[in-house]
N, CA, C and O atoms as a GROMACS GRO file, in nm:
protein
  592
    1MET      N    1  -0.250   5.285  -4.813
    1MET     CA    2  -0.150   5.218  -4.735
    1MET      C    3  -0.183   5.223  -4.586
    1MET      O    4  -0.143   5.135  -4.509
    2ARG      N    5  -0.256   5.328  -4.548
    2ARG     CA    6  -0.294   5.336  -4.406
    2ARG      C    7  -0.381   5.217  -4.366
    2ARG      O    8  -0.372   5.169  -4.253
    3GLN      N    9  -0.465   5.170  -4.459
    3GLN     CA   10  -0.550   5.054  -4.432
    3GLN      C   11  -0.466   4.932  -4.400
    3GLN      O   12  -0.496   4.858  -4.306
    4VAL      N   13  -0.360   4.910  -4.476
    4VAL     CA   14  -0.273   4.795  -4.452
    4VAL      C   15  -0.203   4.811  -4.318
    4VAL      O   16  -0.195   4.716  -4.240
    5ALA      N   17  -0.151   4.931  -4.291
    5ALA     CA   18  -0.082   4.956  -4.163
    5ALA      C   19  -0.179   4.940  -4.046
    5ALA      O   20  -0.143   4.885  -3.943
    6ARG      N   21  -0.302   4.989  -4.062
    6ARG     CA   22  -0.402   4.975  -3.957
    6ARG      C   23  -0.435   4.829  -3.932
    6ARG      O   24  -0.447   4.786  -3.818
    7HIS      N   25  -0.449   4.752  -4.039
    7HIS     CA   26  -0.476   4.610  -4.025
    7HIS      C   27  -0.361   4.540  -3.954
    7HIS      O   28  -0.383   4.454  -3.869
    8CYS      N   29  -0.238   4.578  -3.988
    8CYS     CA   30  -0.120   4.515  -3.924
    8CYS      C   31  -0.117   4.545  -3.774
    8CYS      O   32  -0.082   4.458  -3.694
    9ARG      N   33  -0.152   4.668  -3.737
    9ARG     CA   34  -0.156   4.702  -3.594
    9ARG      C   35  -0.271   4.632  -3.523
    9ARG      O   36  -0.257   4.590  -3.408
   10ARG      N   37  -0.384   4.619  -3.591
   10ARG     CA   38  -0.502   4.560  -3.530
   10ARG      C   39  -0.487   4.409  -3.512
   10ARG      O   40  -0.542   4.352  -3.417
   11TYR      N   41  -0.414   4.344  -3.601
   11TYR     CA   42  -0.399   4.198  -3.595
   11TYR      C   43  -0.250   4.160  -3.592
   11TYR      O   44  -0.198   4.103  -3.688
   12PRO      N   45  -0.182   4.192  -3.481
   12PRO     CA   46  -0.039   4.159  -3.474
   12PRO      C   47  -0.013   4.009  -3.474
   12PRO      O   48   0.099   3.966  -3.504
   13GLU      N   49  -0.114   3.929  -3.441
   13GLU     CA   50  -0.095   3.783  -3.440
   13GLU      C   51  -0.080   3.728  -3.582
   13GLU      O   52  -0.036   3.614  -3.600
   14GLN      N   53  -0.116   3.808  -3.682
   14GLN     CA   54  -0.101   3.767  -3.822
   14GLN      C   55   0.026   3.828  -3.882
   14GLN      O   56   0.024   3.878  -3.995
   15ALA      N   57   0.133   3.824  -3.807
   15ALA     CA   58   0.257   3.890  -3.850
   15ALA      C   59   0.305   3.837  -3.985
   15ALA      O   60   0.351   3.915  -4.068
   16GLY      N   61   0.296   3.707  -4.008
   16GLY     CA   62   0.340   3.651  -4.135
   16GLY      C   63   0.259   3.703  -4.252
   16GLY      O   64   0.314   3.738  -4.356
   17LEU      N   65   0.128   3.707  -4.235
   17LEU     CA   66   0.041   3.760  -4.341
   17LEU      C   67   0.068   3.907  -4.364
   17LEU      O   68   0.072   3.953  -4.478
   18ASN      N   69   0.086   3.982  -4.255
   18ASN     CA   70   0.112   4.125  -4.267
   18ASN      C   71   0.242   4.151  -4.344
   18ASN      O   72   0.246   4.239  -4.430
   19ARG      N   73   0.346   4.076  -4.315
   19ARG     CA   74   0.472   4.090  -4.388
   19ARG      C   75   0.453   4.053  -4.535
   19ARG      O   76   0.508   4.118  -4.624
   20ALA      N   77   0.376   3.949  -4.558
   20ALA     CA   78   0.353   3.904  -4.696
   20ALA      C   79   0.282   4.012  -4.777
   20ALA      O   80   0.314   4.033  -4.894
   21VAL      N   81   0.186   4.080  -4.717
   21VAL     CA   82   0.113   4.186  -4.788
   21VAL      C   83   0.207   4.301  -4.822
   21VAL      O   84   0.207   4.350  -4.934
   22TRP      N   85   0.288   4.344  -4.725
   22TRP     CA   86   0.383   4.452  -4.751
   22TRP      C   87   0.483   4.410  -4.858
   22TRP      O   88   0.516   4.490  -4.946
   23LEU      N   89   0.530   4.286  -4.852
   23LEU     CA   90   0.624   4.238  -4.954
   23LEU      C   91   0.559   4.232  -5.091
   23LEU      O   92   0.622   4.266  -5.191
   24LEU      N   93   0.434   4.190  -5.097
   24LEU     CA   94   0.362   4.184  -5.224
   24LEU      C   95   0.346   4.324  -5.284
   24LEU      O   96   0.366   4.342  -5.403
   25LEU      N   97   0.309   4.420  -5.202
   25LEU     CA   98   0.294   4.558  -5.250
   25LEU      C   99   0.429   4.614  -5.297
   25LEU      O  100   0.437   4.679  -5.401
   26ALA      N  101   0.534   4.588  -5.219
   26ALA     CA  102   0.667   4.638  -5.256
   26ALA      C  103   0.716   4.570  -5.384
   26ALA      O  104   0.774   4.635  -5.471
   27ALA      N  105   0.693   4.438  -5.395
   27ALA     CA  106   0.735   4.366  -5.515
   27ALA      C  107   0.660   4.416  -5.638
   27ALA      O  108   0.718   4.432  -5.745
   28SER      N  109   0.531   4.440  -5.622
   28SER     CA  110   0.452   4.491  -5.733
   28SER      C  111   0.505   4.627  -5.778
   28SER      O  112   0.520   4.653  -5.897
   29LEU      N  113   0.532   4.713  -5.682
   29LEU     CA  114   0.585   4.845  -5.714
   29LEU      C  115   0.720   4.834  -5.784
   29LEU      O  116   0.745   4.902  -5.884
   30ALA      N  117   0.807   4.749  -5.732
   30ALA     CA  118   0.941   4.735  -5.790
   30ALA      C  119   0.936   4.674  -5.930
   30ALA      O  120   1.000   4.724  -6.022
   31LEU      N  121   0.860   4.568  -5.945
   31LEU     CA  122   0.856   4.499  -6.074
   31LEU      C  123   0.791   4.582  -6.184
   31LEU      O  124   0.833   4.578  -6.299
   32THR      N  125   0.688   4.656  -6.148
   32THR     CA  126   0.621   4.736  -6.251
   32THR      C  127   0.694   4.866  -6.279
   32THR      O  128   0.669   4.930  -6.381
   33SER      N  129   0.784   4.907  -6.190
   33SER     CA  130   0.860   5.030  -6.211
   33SER      C  131   0.988   5.008  -6.292
   33SER      O  132   1.043   5.103  -6.346
   34VAL      N  133   1.033   4.885  -6.300
   34VAL     CA  134   1.161   4.856  -6.365
   34VAL      C  135   1.165   4.908  -6.509
   34VAL      O  136   1.263   4.971  -6.548
   35GLY      N  137   1.064   4.882  -6.585
   35GLY     CA  138   1.065   4.919  -6.727
   35GLY      C  139   0.997   5.049  -6.759
   35GLY      O  140   0.958   5.071  -6.873
   36ILE      N  141   0.982   5.136  -6.661
   36ILE     CA  142   0.905   5.258  -6.683
   36ILE      C  143   0.966   5.349  -6.791
   36ILE      O  144   0.894   5.425  -6.854
   37GLY      N  145   1.095   5.341  -6.811
   37GLY     CA  146   1.158   5.426  -6.911
   37GLY      C  147   1.188   5.356  -7.043
   37GLY      O  148   1.256   5.412  -7.129
   38TRP      N  149   1.138   5.234  -7.058
   38TRP     CA  150   1.168   5.156  -7.178
   38TRP      C  151   1.122   5.228  -7.304
   38TRP      O  152   1.006   5.270  -7.313
   39GLY      N  153   1.212   5.242  -7.399
   39GLY     CA  154   1.178   5.300  -7.528
   39GLY      C  155   1.169   5.452  -7.531
   39GLY      O  156   1.131   5.509  -7.633
   40LEU      N  157   1.203   5.517  -7.422
   40LEU     CA  158   1.195   5.664  -7.417
   40LEU      C  159   1.335   5.724  -7.429
   40LEU      O  160   1.431   5.660  -7.386
   41PRO      N  161   1.350   5.839  -7.483
   41PRO     CA  162   1.246   5.926  -7.540
   41PRO      C  163   1.209   5.882  -7.682
   41PRO      O  164   1.292   5.835  -7.759
   42ASP      N  165   1.082   5.899  -7.711
   42ASP     CA  166   1.030   5.864  -7.843
   42ASP      C  167   0.898   5.936  -7.863
   42ASP      O  168   0.833   5.975  -7.766
   43GLN      N  169   0.859   5.954  -7.984
   43GLN     CA  170   0.734   6.021  -8.015
   43GLN      C  171   0.616   5.925  -8.016
   43GLN      O  172   0.502   5.966  -7.996
   44ILE      N  173   0.644   5.797  -8.039
   44ILE     CA  174   0.536   5.698  -8.042
   44ILE      C  175   0.564   5.592  -7.937
   44ILE      O  176   0.679   5.573  -7.895
   45ALA      N  177   0.462   5.526  -7.895
   45ALA     CA  178   0.477   5.424  -7.792
   45ALA      C  179   0.535   5.297  -7.853
   45ALA      O  180   0.506   5.264  -7.968
   46TRP      N  181   0.615   5.226  -7.778
   46TRP     CA  182   0.674   5.102  -7.828
   46TRP      C  183   0.576   4.986  -7.812
   46TRP      O  184   0.583   4.888  -7.886
   47ALA      N  185   0.483   4.997  -7.717
   47ALA     CA  186   0.385   4.892  -7.695
   47ALA      C  187   0.258   4.927  -7.773
   47ALA      O  188   0.213   5.042  -7.771
   48PRO      N  189   0.199   4.829  -7.841
   48PRO     CA  190   0.082   4.860  -7.922
   48PRO      C  191  -0.041   4.903  -7.842
   48PRO      O  192  -0.131   4.967  -7.897
   49ASP      N  193  -0.046   4.869  -7.712
   49ASP     CA  194  -0.163   4.906  -7.634
   49ASP      C  195  -0.139   5.026  -7.542
   49ASP      O  196  -0.222   5.057  -7.457
   50GLU      N  197  -0.025   5.092  -7.558
   50GLU     CA  198   0.005   5.206  -7.472
   50GLU      C  199  -0.061   5.332  -7.527
   50GLU      O  200  -0.058   5.359  -7.647
   51LEU      N  201  -0.120   5.408  -7.437
   51LEU     CA  202  -0.176   5.537  -7.475
   51LEU      C  203  -0.064   5.638  -7.489
   51LEU      O  204   0.016   5.655  -7.397
   52THR      N  205  -0.059   5.703  -7.601
   52THR     CA  206   0.042   5.808  -7.618
   52THR      C  207  -0.014   5.940  -7.566
   52THR      O  208  -0.136   5.957  -7.559
   53PRO      N  209   0.072   6.032  -7.531
   53PRO     CA  210   0.022   6.163  -7.490
   53PRO      C  211  -0.065   6.227  -7.599
   53PRO      O  212  -0.158   6.302  -7.568
   54MET      N  213  -0.035   6.198  -7.725
   54MET     CA  214  -0.115   6.253  -7.835
   54MET      C  215  -0.259   6.202  -7.830
   54MET      O  216  -0.352   6.275  -7.862
   55ASP      N  217  -0.277   6.074  -7.789
   55ASP     CA  218  -0.413   6.021  -7.776
   55ASP      C  219  -0.494   6.103  -7.676
   55ASP      O  220  -0.610   6.137  -7.700
   56VAL      N  221  -0.431   6.134  -7.564
   56VAL     CA  222  -0.500   6.210  -7.459
   56VAL      C  223  -0.521   6.354  -7.503
   56VAL      O  224  -0.629   6.410  -7.483
   57THR      N  225  -0.418   6.416  -7.563
   57THR     CA  226  -0.434   6.556  -7.606
   57THR      C  227  -0.540   6.568  -7.715
   57THR      O  228  -0.613   6.667  -7.719
   58ASP      N  229  -0.548   6.470  -7.803
   58ASP     CA  230  -0.653   6.473  -7.906
   58ASP      C  231  -0.791   6.469  -7.842
   58ASP      O  232  -0.882   6.542  -7.883
   59GLY      N  233  -0.807   6.384  -7.740
   59GLY     CA  234  -0.935   6.376  -7.671
   59GLY      C  235  -0.971   6.504  -7.598
   59GLY      O  236  -1.087   6.545  -7.597
   60VAL      N  237  -0.872   6.567  -7.538
   60VAL     CA  238  -0.896   6.693  -7.468
   60VAL      C  239  -0.936   6.801  -7.567
   60VAL      O  240  -1.026   6.881  -7.541
   61GLU      N  241  -0.868   6.803  -7.680
   61GLU     CA  242  -0.902   6.904  -7.782
   61GLU      C  243  -1.040   6.884  -7.839
   61GLU      O  244  -1.109   6.982  -7.870
   62LYS      N  245  -1.084   6.758  -7.853
   62LYS     CA  246  -1.219   6.732  -7.906
   62LYS      C  247  -1.325   6.773  -7.805
   62LYS      O  248  -1.434   6.815  -7.843
   63GLY      N  249  -1.292   6.760  -7.677
   63GLY     CA  250  -1.383   6.806  -7.573
   63GLY      C  251  -1.504   6.720  -7.548
   63GLY      O  252  -1.596   6.763  -7.479
   64ASP      N  253  -1.508   6.601  -7.602
   64ASP     CA  254  -1.622   6.514  -7.576
   64ASP      C  255  -1.571   6.371  -7.555
   64ASP      O  256  -1.453   6.342  -7.576
   65THR      N  257  -1.662   6.284  -7.514
   65THR     CA  258  -1.622   6.145  -7.491
   65THR      C  259  -1.629   6.061  -7.617
   65THR      O  260  -1.600   5.942  -7.614
   66GLY      N  261  -1.667   6.122  -7.727
   66GLY     CA  262  -1.677   6.047  -7.851
   66GLY      C  263  -1.543   5.992  -7.899
   66GLY      O  264  -1.539   5.892  -7.971
   67GLY      N  265  -1.432   6.055  -7.860
   67GLY     CA  266  -1.301   6.010  -7.902
   67GLY      C  267  -1.232   5.919  -7.802
   67GLY      O  268  -1.118   5.880  -7.825
   68TRP      N  269  -1.299   5.885  -7.692
   68TRP     CA  270  -1.237   5.805  -7.587
   68TRP      C  271  -1.240   5.657  -7.616
   68TRP      O  272  -1.215   5.576  -7.526
   69HIS      N  273  -1.268   5.619  -7.734
   69HIS     CA  274  -1.281   5.477  -7.766
   69HIS      C  275  -1.148   5.414  -7.804
   69HIS      O  276  -1.146   5.298  -7.845
   70LEU      N  277  -1.039   5.484  -7.793
   70LEU     CA  278  -0.911   5.438  -7.845
   70LEU      C  279  -0.873   5.299  -7.795
   70LEU      O  280  -0.868   5.205  -7.874
   71LYS      N  281  -0.847   5.285  -7.666
   71LYS     CA  282  -0.806   5.155  -7.614
   71LYS      C  283  -0.863   5.125  -7.476
   71LYS      O  284  -0.879   5.009  -7.439
   72TYR      N  285  -0.893   5.227  -7.402
   72TYR     CA  286  -0.931   5.212  -7.262
   72TYR      C  287  -1.062   5.284  -7.234
   72TYR      O  288  -1.103   5.373  -7.309
   73PRO      N  289  -1.127   5.247  -7.125
   73PRO     CA  290  -1.247   5.322  -7.084
   73PRO      C  291  -1.210   5.466  -7.046
   73PRO      O  292  -1.092   5.496  -7.024
   74PRO      N  293  -1.308   5.552  -7.038
   74PRO     CA  294  -1.280   5.695  -7.017
   74PRO      C  295  -1.207   5.727  -6.887
   74PRO      O  296  -1.134   5.826  -6.883
   75LEU      N  297  -1.224   5.649  -6.780
   75LEU     CA  298  -1.167   5.686  -6.650
   75LEU      C  299  -1.016   5.708  -6.660
   75LEU      O  300  -0.966   5.809  -6.611
   76LYS      N  301  -0.945   5.617  -6.722
   76LYS     CA  302  -0.799   5.632  -6.731
   76LYS      C  303  -0.764   5.758  -6.810
   76LYS      O  304  -0.669   5.829  -6.774
   77LEU      N  305  -0.837   5.786  -6.914
   77LEU     CA  306  -0.810   5.905  -6.993
   77LEU      C  307  -0.842   6.034  -6.916
   77LEU      O  308  -0.771   6.133  -6.928
   78TYR      N  309  -0.949   6.031  -6.839
   78TYR     CA  310  -0.981   6.147  -6.757
   78TYR      C  311  -0.873   6.169  -6.651
   78TYR      O  312  -0.832   6.283  -6.626
   79LEU      N  313  -0.826   6.060  -6.589
   79LEU     CA  314  -0.720   6.073  -6.489
   79LEU      C  315  -0.591   6.126  -6.553
   79LEU      O  316  -0.522   6.210  -6.495
   80LEU      N  317  -0.560   6.076  -6.673
   80LEU     CA  318  -0.442   6.126  -6.742
   80LEU      C  319  -0.457   6.275  -6.776
   80LEU      O  320  -0.359   6.350  -6.771
   81THR      N  321  -0.576   6.317  -6.809
   81THR     CA  322  -0.600   6.458  -6.838
   81THR      C  323  -0.570   6.542  -6.715
   81THR      O  324  -0.511   6.650  -6.726
   82VAL      N  325  -0.608   6.495  -6.597
   82VAL     CA  326  -0.579   6.567  -6.473
   82VAL      C  327  -0.428   6.570  -6.448
   82VAL      O  328  -0.374   6.674  -6.410
   83VAL      N  329  -0.362   6.457  -6.469
   83VAL     CA  330  -0.217   6.449  -6.447
   83VAL      C  331  -0.143   6.538  -6.548
   83VAL      O  332  -0.042   6.600  -6.514
   84TYR      N  333  -0.192   6.544  -6.670
   84TYR     CA  334  -0.128   6.625  -6.774
   84TYR      C  335  -0.164   6.773  -6.766
   84TYR      O  336  -0.103   6.855  -6.835
   85ALA      N  337  -0.260   6.810  -6.683
   85ALA     CA  338  -0.311   6.947  -6.679
   85ALA      C  339  -0.203   7.054  -6.667
   85ALA      O  340  -0.210   7.153  -6.739
   86PRO      N  341  -0.102   7.038  -6.581
   86PRO     CA  342   0.001   7.143  -6.576
   86PRO      C  343   0.072   7.162  -6.709
   86PRO      O  344   0.109   7.274  -6.744
   87PHE      N  345   0.092   7.055  -6.784
   87PHE     CA  346   0.157   7.065  -6.914
   87PHE      C  347   0.065   7.133  -7.015
   87PHE      O  348   0.109   7.214  -7.097
   88PHE      N  349  -0.065   7.099  -7.009
   88PHE     CA  350  -0.161   7.164  -7.099
   88PHE      C  351  -0.168   7.314  -7.072
   88PHE      O  352  -0.174   7.394  -7.165
   89ILE      N  353  -0.168   7.350  -6.945
   89ILE     CA  354  -0.171   7.492  -6.909
   89ILE      C  355  -0.043   7.561  -6.955
   89ILE      O  356  -0.046   7.672  -7.007
   90GLY      N  357   0.070   7.493  -6.935
   90GLY     CA  358   0.198   7.549  -6.982
   90GLY      C  359   0.200   7.568  -7.132
   90GLY      O  360   0.254   7.667  -7.182
   91GLU      N  361   0.142   7.474  -7.205
   91GLU     CA  362   0.136   7.489  -7.351
   91GLU      C  363   0.045   7.606  -7.389
   91GLU      O  364   0.077   7.683  -7.480
   92TRP      N  365  -0.067   7.619  -7.320
   92TRP     CA  366  -0.160   7.728  -7.346
   92TRP      C  367  -0.094   7.863  -7.319
   92TRP      O  368  -0.120   7.960  -7.390
   93LEU      N  369  -0.009   7.868  -7.214
   93LEU     CA  370   0.061   7.992  -7.180
   93LEU      C  371   0.184   8.015  -7.268
   93LEU      O  372   0.243   8.123  -7.266
   94GLY      N  373   0.221   7.914  -7.345
   94GLY     CA  374   0.335   7.927  -7.434
   94GLY      C  375   0.469   7.895  -7.370
   94GLY      O  376   0.573   7.926  -7.428
   95THR      N  377   0.469   7.835  -7.253
   95THR     CA  378   0.594   7.804  -7.184
   95THR      C  379   0.639   7.659  -7.203
   95THR      O  380   0.754   7.625  -7.172
   96VAL      N  381   0.550   7.574  -7.252
   96VAL     CA  382   0.582   7.432  -7.271
   96VAL      C  383   0.548   7.394  -7.415
   96VAL      O  384   0.444   7.433  -7.467
   97ASP      N  385   0.637   7.318  -7.477
   97ASP     CA  386   0.614   7.270  -7.612
   97ASP      C  387   0.585   7.120  -7.607
   97ASP      O  388   0.673   7.040  -7.578
   98LEU      N  389   0.460   7.083  -7.636
   98LEU     CA  390   0.420   6.942  -7.631
   98LEU      C  391   0.432   6.873  -7.766
   98LEU      O  392   0.386   6.760  -7.781
   99SER      N  393   0.492   6.938  -7.863
   99SER     CA  394   0.506   6.873  -7.994
   99SER      C  395   0.619   6.772  -7.996
   99SER      O  396   0.634   6.699  -8.093
  100GLY      N  397   0.698   6.766  -7.892
  100GLY     CA  398   0.808   6.669  -7.884
  100GLY      C  399   0.907   6.714  -7.778
  100GLY      O  400   0.886   6.815  -7.711
  101GLY      N  401   1.014   6.639  -7.765
  101GLY     CA  402   1.118   6.677  -7.671
  101GLY      C  403   1.092   6.634  -7.529
  101GLY      O  404   1.013   6.542  -7.504
  102PRO      N  405   1.159   6.700  -7.433
  102PRO     CA  406   1.153   6.658  -7.294
  102PRO      C  407   1.012   6.661  -7.232
  102PRO      O  408   0.977   6.574  -7.153
  103ALA      N  409   0.933   6.762  -7.268
  103ALA     CA  410   0.798   6.771  -7.210
  103ALA      C  411   0.712   6.654  -7.255
  103ALA      O  412   0.636   6.599  -7.176
  104TYR      N  413   0.723   6.618  -7.380
  104TYR     CA  414   0.645   6.505  -7.432
  104TYR      C  415   0.689   6.374  -7.367
  104TYR      O  416   0.605   6.290  -7.336
  105THR      N  417   0.819   6.358  -7.347
  105THR     CA  418   0.871   6.240  -7.279
  105THR      C  419   0.822   6.236  -7.134
  105THR      O  420   0.790   6.130  -7.081
  106ALA      N  421   0.818   6.352  -7.070
  106ALA     CA  422   0.768   6.359  -6.932
  106ALA      C  423   0.623   6.311  -6.924
  106ALA      O  424   0.585   6.248  -6.825
  107LEU      N  425   0.544   6.339  -7.025
  107LEU     CA  426   0.405   6.291  -7.026
  107LEU      C  427   0.400   6.139  -7.031
  107LEU      O  428   0.317   6.077  -6.965
  108PHE      N  429   0.489   6.078  -7.109
  108PHE     CA  430   0.498   5.932  -7.112
  108PHE      C  431   0.530   5.878  -6.972
  108PHE      O  432   0.467   5.784  -6.924
  109TYR      N  433   0.630   5.939  -6.908
  109TYR     CA  434   0.668   5.895  -6.773
  109TYR      C  435   0.552   5.910  -6.675
  109TYR      O  436   0.528   5.821  -6.593
  110LEU      N  437   0.480   6.020  -6.683
  110LEU     CA  438   0.366   6.041  -6.593
  110LEU      C  439   0.258   5.935  -6.615
  110LEU      O  440   0.202   5.882  -6.519
  111ALA      N  441   0.228   5.906  -6.740
  111ALA     CA  442   0.127   5.805  -6.770
  111ALA      C  443   0.169   5.668  -6.720
  111ALA      O  444   0.088   5.594  -6.664
  112ARG      N  445   0.296   5.634  -6.740
  112ARG     CA  446   0.345   5.505  -6.694
  112ARG      C  447   0.349   5.499  -6.541
  112ARG      O  448   0.319   5.395  -6.482
  113ALA      N  449   0.385   5.609  -6.477
  113ALA     CA  450   0.383   5.613  -6.330
  113ALA      C  451   0.241   5.597  -6.277
  113ALA      O  452   0.219   5.531  -6.175
  114MET      N  453   0.145   5.656  -6.347
  114MET     CA  454   0.006   5.639  -6.305
  114MET      C  455  -0.039   5.494  -6.322
  114MET      O  456  -0.114   5.443  -6.239
  115SER      N  457   0.007   5.427  -6.427
  115SER     CA  458  -0.026   5.286  -6.446
  115SER      C  459   0.034   5.200  -6.335
  115SER      O  460  -0.030   5.106  -6.287
  116VAL      N  461   0.156   5.232  -6.295
  116VAL     CA  462   0.219   5.161  -6.183
  116VAL      C  463   0.137   5.181  -6.057
  116VAL      O  464   0.108   5.085  -5.985
  117ALA      N  465   0.099   5.305  -6.028
  117ALA     CA  466   0.020   5.334  -5.908
  117ALA      C  467  -0.115   5.263  -5.912
  117ALA      O  468  -0.162   5.212  -5.810
  118MET      N  469  -0.177   5.259  -6.029
  118MET     CA  470  -0.306   5.190  -6.040
  118MET      C  471  -0.291   5.040  -6.019
  118MET      O  472  -0.380   4.976  -5.962
  119GLY      N  473  -0.180   4.982  -6.065
  119GLY     CA  474  -0.156   4.840  -6.044
  119GLY      C  475  -0.136   4.806  -5.897
  119GLY      O  476  -0.193   4.708  -5.848
  120VAL      N  477  -0.056   4.886  -5.827
  120VAL     CA  478  -0.035   4.864  -5.684
  120VAL      C  479  -0.166   4.888  -5.609
  120VAL      O  480  -0.198   4.815  -5.515
  121ALA      N  481  -0.242   4.988  -5.649
  121ALA     CA  482  -0.370   5.016  -5.584
  121ALA      C  483  -0.468   4.900  -5.603
  121ALA      O  484  -0.548   4.872  -5.514
  122THR      N  485  -0.463   4.835  -5.717
  122THR     CA  486  -0.551   4.720  -5.740
  122THR      C  487  -0.521   4.608  -5.640
  122THR      O  488  -0.613   4.549  -5.585
  123ILE      N  489  -0.394   4.581  -5.618
  123ILE     CA  490  -0.357   4.478  -5.519
  123ILE      C  491  -0.405   4.521  -5.381
  123ILE      O  492  -0.457   4.439  -5.306
  124TYR      N  493  -0.387   4.647  -5.349
  124TYR     CA  494  -0.430   4.700  -5.220
  124TYR      C  495  -0.581   4.687  -5.201
  124TYR      O  496  -0.628   4.647  -5.094
  125VAL      N  497  -0.658   4.720  -5.304
  125VAL     CA  498  -0.804   4.711  -5.295
  125VAL      C  499  -0.848   4.566  -5.278
  125VAL      O  500  -0.936   4.536  -5.197
  126VAL      N  501  -0.788   4.477  -5.355
  126VAL     CA  502  -0.824   4.335  -5.341
  126VAL      C  503  -0.791   4.286  -5.201
  126VAL      O  504  -0.870   4.214  -5.140
  127TYR      N  505  -0.675   4.324  -5.149
  127TYR     CA  506  -0.639   4.288  -5.012
  127TYR      C  507  -0.743   4.342  -4.915
  127TYR      O  508  -0.786   4.271  -4.824
  128GLY      N  509  -0.783   4.468  -4.933
  128GLY     CA  510  -0.882   4.527  -4.844
  128GLY      C  511  -1.015   4.455  -4.850
  128GLY      O  512  -1.080   4.435  -4.746
  129LEU      N  513  -1.057   4.415  -4.969
  129LEU     CA  514  -1.184   4.343  -4.982
  129LEU      C  515  -1.175   4.204  -4.917
  129LEU      O  516  -1.270   4.158  -4.854
  130LEU      N  517  -1.062   4.140  -4.934
  130LEU     CA  518  -1.049   4.004  -4.882
  130LEU      C  519  -1.023   4.000  -4.732
  130LEU      O  520  -1.052   3.899  -4.668
  131SER      N  521  -0.968   4.107  -4.675
  131SER     CA  522  -0.933   4.103  -4.533
  131SER      C  523  -1.035   4.172  -4.444
  131SER      O  524  -1.032   4.155  -4.322
  132SER      N  525  -1.123   4.249  -4.503
  132SER     CA  526  -1.217   4.325  -4.423
  132SER      C  527  -1.337   4.241  -4.382
  132SER      O  528  -1.399   4.173  -4.464
  133ARG      N  529  -1.366   4.247  -4.256
  133ARG     CA  530  -1.486   4.177  -4.208
  133ARG      C  531  -1.612   4.252  -4.247
  133ARG      O  532  -1.718   4.192  -4.266
  134ARG      N  533  -1.601   4.384  -4.259
  134ARG     CA  534  -1.716   4.466  -4.299
  134ARG      C  535  -1.758   4.437  -4.442
  134ARG      O  536  -1.878   4.438  -4.472
  135HIS      N  537  -1.662   4.410  -4.529
  135HIS     CA  538  -1.692   4.393  -4.670
  135HIS      C  539  -1.691   4.247  -4.710
  135HIS      O  540  -1.664   4.214  -4.826
  136GLY      N  541  -1.720   4.159  -4.617
  136GLY     CA  542  -1.718   4.017  -4.646
  136GLY      C  543  -1.813   3.978  -4.758
  136GLY      O  544  -1.784   3.885  -4.834
  137SER      N  545  -1.926   4.048  -4.770
  137SER     CA  546  -2.021   4.015  -4.876
  137SER      C  547  -1.968   4.051  -5.014
  137SER      O  548  -2.021   4.004  -5.115
  138TRP      N  549  -1.863   4.133  -5.020
  138TRP     CA  550  -1.804   4.172  -5.148
  138TRP      C  551  -1.704   4.070  -5.200
  138TRP      O  552  -1.666   4.076  -5.317
  139ARG      N  553  -1.660   3.979  -5.115
  139ARG     CA  554  -1.558   3.883  -5.158
  139ARG      C  555  -1.602   3.801  -5.279
  139ARG      O  556  -1.529   3.796  -5.378
  140PRO      N  557  -1.718   3.738  -5.275
  140PRO     CA  558  -1.758   3.660  -5.394
  140PRO      C  559  -1.777   3.748  -5.517
  140PRO      O  560  -1.748   3.706  -5.629
  141LYS      N  561  -1.826   3.868  -5.497
  141LYS     CA  562  -1.847   3.960  -5.610
  141LYS      C  563  -1.714   3.999  -5.672
  141LYS      O  564  -1.702   4.005  -5.795
  142ALA      N  565  -1.613   4.026  -5.589
  142ALA     CA  566  -1.480   4.062  -5.642
  142ALA      C  567  -1.421   3.946  -5.719
  142ALA      O  568  -1.360   3.966  -5.824
  143CYS      N  569  -1.438   3.827  -5.668
  143CYS     CA  570  -1.383   3.710  -5.739
  143CYS      C  571  -1.457   3.683  -5.870
  143CYS      O  572  -1.396   3.648  -5.971
  144SER      N  573  -1.589   3.699  -5.868
  144SER     CA  574  -1.665   3.672  -5.989
  144SER      C  575  -1.640   3.778  -6.096
  144SER      O  576  -1.652   3.749  -6.215
  145ALA      N  577  -1.604   3.899  -6.054
  145ALA     CA  578  -1.575   4.003  -6.152
  145ALA      C  579  -1.450   3.974  -6.231
  145ALA      O  580  -1.432   4.026  -6.341
  146ASN      N  581  -1.362   3.889  -6.176
  146ASN     CA  582  -1.237   3.857  -6.246
  146ASN      C  583  -1.252   3.733  -6.335
  146ASN      O  584  -1.161   3.702  -6.412
  147ALA      N  585  -1.362   3.665  -6.327
  147ALA     CA  586  -1.381   3.545  -6.407
  147ALA      C  587  -1.412   3.584  -6.552
  147ALA      O  588  -1.492   3.674  -6.578
  148GLY      N  589  -1.350   3.515  -6.645
  148GLY     CA  590  -1.384   3.536  -6.784
  148GLY      C  591  -1.293   3.630  -6.848
  148GLY      O  592  -1.308   3.659  -6.967
   0.00000   0.00000   0.00000
């Protein structure tokens, strides 16, 4: 967000564009956050492409990337493992029960919050690529990566 604020200060003559970027980021955050609690609490995901906490815990227990083929590339699962780490440690210490209940629901919320953050970050990165004079050579590459 500092990049957007820095750009706004550096180019005050683009006030309309600057407001539009902030509004776009805020709208993305608001729209993707609205349904964050949909279908919770539950043991299984309501969306067929949603990663359940069990998917991530199974991968952590296996300890290799061989099980990361579920639905997404490994990066999201590794990030979820980091986000879930306090819960895993709590379970290991015997203070948290991940077999169901509030802790399991909290993992769903954390995963969905991370998805919201990644979505807003994607808009931010695209804005940074398109507005930066330094990264002008990346503009066609970013656009071509979205084709197909």
